[in-house]
N, C-alpha and C positions, 0 to 999 in steps of 0.2 A: 312529411318528406320522403319521397319515393325512396325505397332501398330494391338496390340490384339484385336480381334472383340469384345469381352465380357470380359475387365477388371477389373468388379465387383466381378461378382458373379462367376464366371467360365465359361466351356464349359457345357452344359447340355450331352453332349455323346462325346464318343472318334472321332466318326467322324467328328463332328464338331472343336474337337479340332485340330485333322491331317488336317483340310484345313483352319485353320486360319493361316496367314501368318507369325505372330509372334510365335505361340504355336507350329507350325509342327514340325521344327526342333526337338523340346527340347522333344516332342511326341515322335519322333522316336527313340529315346533312349531307350523306356521301351519294347521293343520288345525283344524275344526268350531269356528266361532263362535256356541258354545252363547248367549253372553251377548246375541245380538243377537235375541231372539225375535220379533220383528215379522216377522225375513226368513223367507222358505220355507228348512226344510232342505234341499229338494233342489237350490236352488239353490246354496248354498253348501258343499255338499261338497267336502271338498278336494280339489283338482286334481292328480291323478298325471302329467298330462302334460299339454302345452303346447294344444290336444290333436294329438297325432298322433306320429310317429315320423321319417320321411323323406318326401322329395319322393313323391308319387302316381305313377300308374301300375305298380302292382306292388311299390313299395318295401316297405321292413321294416313288418311287421304292418299292411299296407293292404291289407286282403282282405273287406270288409266290405260290405254296403251297405244303407240304412235302407228301411225300409217305404215312405219317400215317394218314394224313388229311381225314377223313370223305367226302364222296360224299353229297355234298348238304351243306358242311359247309361254313360260311359267315365268316369265319376268314383268313384272309392274310398274308402273311410274305414277308421280303424281301430275296434276295437268299444270304446274309451274315447271315441272322436267321436260315435260313435252312442248311447252312453250319456248323453253330456254336451249333445248338441242335440236328445234327443227332447223333454224337458220342453219347451224354445222350441217345436218343431213343435207340439205339442199346444197352446200357449197360439194360435200361427197358425192352426190349424184351428178353435178355437172362436169367431175371430174373423172366420170366413169369412163371415158373413152380412151383415157390413158395409165393402160393396162399394166405399166413399167412402174407405176408410184406405188410405195408402201400405204399402209393404212394409216399407219399410227406413228410422229414422231414423238418420243418421251425425253420432254425436259426434266432434268432433275438435279441436285444439289450430288456434288463429289461423293460426299459422306454416305448418301444413300446408297450410293452405287449396288451393294452388296446386300442391301436390306429392304425396304420397301419397295426401291426402285426395280429391283432384280424379282420381287415378291410380283409386284404388278405386270411389268414384262412377261414372267412366266405363264400367270395366268390367263393374257390375252392372247401370247401363242399357244397355248392348250385350247383354245376355242377357234384357233385357225386365222389369228389377226398378224400382219407382218407389221413388226414394230422396227423402227430404226433405235437402235438400243448402243450409246456409247461404248459401253463393255466389250459389244462383238462386233461391233461395225467401224469399229477406229484402228487400223492394223497398225503395227510396228513400225515405224519412221514416217508415218503419213501424217502431215500438218493436222492439228485438231480442229483449230477453226476453219480451215477450207472442207474437211470432212464433215463439220455439222452445217455447213453452209449448204453442201449438195444434199444431205439428209432432210435439212428445211425444204429445200425446193423441191425434193421427189418423194415429199410425202402429204397425204393427202387431207390429215387433223393434225393439230398438235396438242398434246396434252401435257399440261404442268401440274406436278406431282408437289404440292405446295406443305413442307413438313417445318418441321422448328430448324431444321439445316438449311432447308432452301432461303428461311428469312435472314438466320446470319450471312449467308452469302451473299444476297442480293445487294446490300449497300457497297460490298468492296467491288461491284461492277467486273465481276469473274465472269468465267464462261456461261453461267446460268444466267447471269442479267443478259448478256449479248443475244442468246437463246431466246429470251424472254421479248427482248425488243421486237426482236424479228416475228415471232409469233402473234403480240400484241397488234401490229400492224394489217393481221389477216383476221377473217371473218371465221376462222377454223380452229378455234382454240378452244378446250374445256379443261378448267382448273379443277384437281383431285384433291381434296382439303383433308391429309391426314395426319391426328394426331396435334393439331393447333386449331384456330379459330379464324372465322371471316374477321373479326377485330384485328387480330395480330396481323393478318393480311394486311389489310387497309391503313396500317401503320407504315408498313414497308413500302407497300405497292397499291395505291389507291386505284390505277386503272385497273389490275388484275382482279383485285377485289371487289370491283363492279358488274365482275362478269359472274353469272349463273352457272354454278358448275355440280359436282357432285360432293361428296364428304361419306369418308368412313366410320365417323360419328353417328350417321344416320344410317348406314347399312354398311354389312363387312364387305371387304376388299373384293372377294369374290363375286358378288353381287354388282359392284361397282364394274368391273371386266366386262361381266354379262352385258350391263345397259352399252358401254363401250364397242364390246363386241357387235352388238346390235345395229348401232350407230353407224359404223362403218362397211357393214355389209349390204353387197351389192346383190340384188336379187332381179332377174326377170319373169312376170309373172306369165305364165301359160293358160291359154284359153279354159283349161278345166281346173283351175284353179290350183293349181300344183306351182311350185315357187323352185326355180334351179339358180345355182350360183351363178354369177352373169359372167360366164368364162369365153363367150360369143368373142372378143376383141383377141383374146389370147391363143386360141382356138381356130381362129379365120383360115391362117396360112393351111393348117392339116388338114382342114376339111375340104379345102382347094384341092389339096393335092389328091384326096381320096377322090373328089369329084373327077378329075383332068385323069385319072388312071384307069377309069371305067370307059 
């Protein structure tokens, strides 16, 4: 009889579960949520990795760079990561002409607001990513649900920080569950699994568990933040091969004033 290779804490990634002689067949049952016709098939393709193999910097399978990666970038991806993140990147580029949007909406459990959620927020902002984060974007006296609704509507990408605390909160159908429900309806969602497993996530949310994402079991949080920063960065390639950040929609009024003054 086949024996599970991770019987105590579970597998750290979907790829590990798929390769396990005991859990591989069970894992296969989660593929293809064809019954949910209103969701994009590309978004809900079964994830065969978490997405990723091992830590970056030349680790196992990390030898690819996506088309949105800048020249000279030290961040490497697995082919599975590139395939999973490409639809999200396409959505980011389609929204490039809306300059007032935040780059990222960070969905997290209330218990994580001063822990891993703040860590991820700080890492992203240190890389120039604008993040909607409830700890700083919901003022005193502001209705929480309305503020979250605006944050979701005005963000290019949704990140769900999947932790043991979030898995405990979701069944209660609280704020995090409402955020997740809204994010699942769009093709702009990236789950970040932290200190838990995809098996545990699928037990609570099969739809979110079917999404490919990133995992801090495969690479440190700083590397995850680096990939997210590249994912949402908007660049305009120049004829000489340089890349400048796509500030044109924001700077256009100022440029017009300068031209008219001459």
